[in-house]
N, C-alpha and C positions, 0 to 999 in steps of 0.2 A: 503494500500500499505503499502511495508518495507521502511524501511527509509534510503537515502544516504548516503554510506558515508563520514569522511568527504574528504579522500584522496581515488578516487579509479582509479582503473589500468579501461582503455576501450579499449580492444581489437577488432582486424577490423572496426578502427576506418575510414566511410566512407568519402573521401577525394574530393576533386575540387572543380569544380564551379556549377555542380548541384546533386542533384539523384534523384535514378527511383523510383518506387514502387516496384520491385523487387529487390534492395535493402533493404529496412525496410522492407519488410517481412521476409527478410530473417537475421533480427538481433533478430527476435524471439528465434536462434538456436545459438545463437553465443554472447548473455548479457552475459555477466556475473556473475552469481551470487556475489561475491560480492561485485556488487554495490550498496547489500539490506543486510539489517536485519530486522527480527523480530521487529513488532514494535504493541502496548496493539490499539487497536478500539474500537469504540462505536458509533453504529449507530441503525437501525430501519428495518435490516431484515439479514434474516440469511445468513452470508458467513464462511471465515474460516482463521479469526481473533477470538485471546479471550481478552474479554470487562473485563472495568471493573465492568458490571454490573452483580449483583446475578441473578440466576434464575433457571430455569430446562435447564440440555446441555447434554453439552457429557464429559466436561474435570469435574473430581470431587474437588472440593472448601478444605472443612472444613465438620466437626459434630458437631453440635449444639443444647442446647436444642430445645424440641417442641415451636413452639410459636401459639399461635391461628393465625389461617389462612394458613399452613403450609399444604402443599400437604401430605394425609397422605402416600400415594405410597410411597415417601421419608422416611420411618420411618429405623432408621440401628434397626435395631431389635437387636445388639449381643448388643451395647452400651447400649440400651435400658436396657437390662438384666442386666448388670453388675453395673448400677448406680440407678439400680429403677426407675429410668423417662426415659420419651421418651424422646428418640434425635434422630431429624432428617437429613440427609446429605443435605448437600449445593452444588449447582457447579455452575461455570462462563458460562453463553450462547456466543454462538458464533455468532458475529458480524459481521459486514462489512464497511466501511471506500470508501466509493465511492471517484475516483480522475479523479477529472476535471486538463486536462492542457493546458497554455496559453501559444502559440509557434507563434513569430513573425516571418514574412517572411514578411515584409515592407522593402523598397529602399538603406533604412539606415543598417540592416541584409546582404545586395548585396557585401561582402565588403572582400579581403583579400588577406595576400598578402604572407601569408607563408602555405601547407599543404593543408586548403579547407576555404572556403568561409563564414563566421560567418552566415550567413544561411545555410549551410551544417550540421554545426556544430550542430544548434537549432533544423534541422531533426531529426540529427541523434539522440540528448540523446532523443529526444519526442518519440524517435520510442520503445527505448532503455523502457523507463518508461512505454511506453504504452502494452510492453509485459509479463515485469515483475510483472504489474498488476492483466493480463489478468491472468497470472499463476499460480498468491498469489490464485485463486478465486473470487477478489474484481470488478464488476464494473469500465472504466472505457470511461471518455470524453474528447471530447476538443476544445476549442475556436482560431483558426488557423484565423491569422488575417496575408493577404497583403496589394497591395498595388492596391484594386479594391474592396474589402469586406471582411466580416468576415463573420467565418465558424462555426456554433455551429457545435457540437456531443451530445447530450444528454449518460448522464451512460449505455450502457450495459457490458454484461460477455457473450461477444461474439469474436469469432477470427472471423467472417465477418463482424462485426459493428467496431471492428481495422481496419481491412482492408480496409472497405471502409472509414474510420478516415485517413492513411496513404495514401491513394490513394490519397487524395486533399490536401493533403499534400505534395504529391510530385508533383501533379500540380501548386499549388501556388509555391512552389518552381524555379519548369519552369519559372513561368514569369515573373521570375526579370530577368531582363534587363539593357543595358545598356542606351536604352532608353526609361525609362517606362511612357514617355508624362503627362496629371495632373495629378498630385499626390493629396487626401486629408491632410487635414493642421496635423490629430492628427490621424492613425487609429489607432492607440495602447488603446486610450482615450475610443472610438468607441466599441475596442472589449472588455475593462474593465467592462465597461458596459454593454454589451451583456452575458459575464460572473458572472455579480453581478444576471444576471435575471434568471440564469442555475444555480446559484449555492443555498444549502440548507444548515442547519447545520451541523458541521464535519463531513464535506471534507476536503480531502487532495488535495490543489493546489501546482501544480508547476509553475511556469511565466517562462517562461525561454523564455528572452530575451537580448540586449546590452541595454537597460533601458535609450536609449539616450533623447531628447525633455526635457520634462518641470516634475521638481523635483518634486514639489512637488499636481502633477495631478499624480506620483507615490504612494508617500506618501498616500493623499489623499484616493483613493481605494485600495487599496496593505490592508491597516491598516481598513479600512474597512473591507472586506473578512478575516482576521485574526481575526473578533472580534466575531466569532463563527466557523471559519475554520485553517486547519492547513496552512502555506502559504510555499511552500519554491522558495524564487527566484536562478535563474538559470544562475548567469552574464556572456554572449557570451562578446571575446574582443578577438580582434584582438591584437601583439605586435604593432604593427604603429595607437594604438587608447593609447596605454599607453605612446610612447616617438618618435623621431624622428629621422627614419633613418639617418643615418652614418651621419658626415659633405657633405655633397657638394649640386649641383647642380640639384635640382629636377624640373620634370614637369608634373604636375596630372590633370586629365581632370575627373567633373564627368558625362560622354557625350556631352554635353553642353556648357559647359563653358571649359578652362584648365587657370591654374596657374600654372605659375614657381613662383619657391622659394628657399634660402641658405638655407640648416639647420644647418648650422652652428653657428649661432649667439644662444651663451649663456644664455643672457635673454628672446629669444623665445624659447628656448627646458624646458629652467626650466620653464615656463608658460605654457609651453602645455603636458608640463609632471603633473605640480600641477592642473590642470583642470581637468585629468581623475582619478589623485588620488581622488581629492576632491566627486568625481559622486562616487566613489567606498565608499567613509568615507559616505559617507548617505546614500547610501542603505546597509552599515551597522550598522550605526547606527538605521533608519527605523528600522533593524533588532532586537534590542535588546527588543522589542517586542514579548512576552512568549511564542506565537503563530506562530515567526515567521522566519525562520532559510536562510544563505546564503550562496550559494558556487557560485564557478565561475569556467568556461570554457574557454581553451585559442584556439586559432583554431590553434596553432603549436605545442601542447599539446595533448596527450591522457589521462589527470589525469584531473578528478574533482575535488576540491578540497574545501575547505574553508576560504584557505586567499590566497592572492593575487600572482601566480606566479612572484615568483622575477627574 
């Protein structure tokens, strides 16, 4: 899967409170190519990526002196005649890197103050990654976490498989409501455990969430995945996650309880902003691991950035 660049413009960003299947399918034609750049990959099946593994393939690497065990059919007779010693051609094999996407569609993602909800932003970027992976010739699968279950999709290289994945993503997104009823304690934990069972070595894993909840839980499972895979964190957040609204009296509800508060207290504003910054710092510190990357995506923005939106 090509790498997502540090800062990428996303055109035709999905907006609003919900997404439907047709919108997710249409992103195949509107995804920006500058979201991605080519990267090396190493795997076990033929694909469209050039690996660091040398062997028979379609891309010429070098000519070197013949060694016992080399394929005699690969002897370069011109170089052999010129140097009076047998030389053989070496090629780089084409390999694939399967992609898995962990996408969070649980209750805390059902929030947004501008342009779209976090759940919609997460569905948007997930669909783009899936289509770009498929167009690059690699297999793509997913673990979709919602309020009720974890939905596993093993990696396949077909538009029909991507369509099934996106159909469930749309269903999980549309099942979010202001009155969700009884919720499990940590759907993300169950999803990460499922992801570990699905993942083999040398996968590319994208984790799309707002990463609320137990920081130690995220760190433990994500760094475990990063031992043998490339893990990219895409942190979805809303402006109201980052700081309180302008000074004033507000009433907020989660559908069951209502709280009235005044946002003008300087100490409360500082503490609120600091809590968000601490979580971002913890995620960025986690991604100091050589096989992990951090990106963030704001609901009010159409840019995917490696830095927090100022």
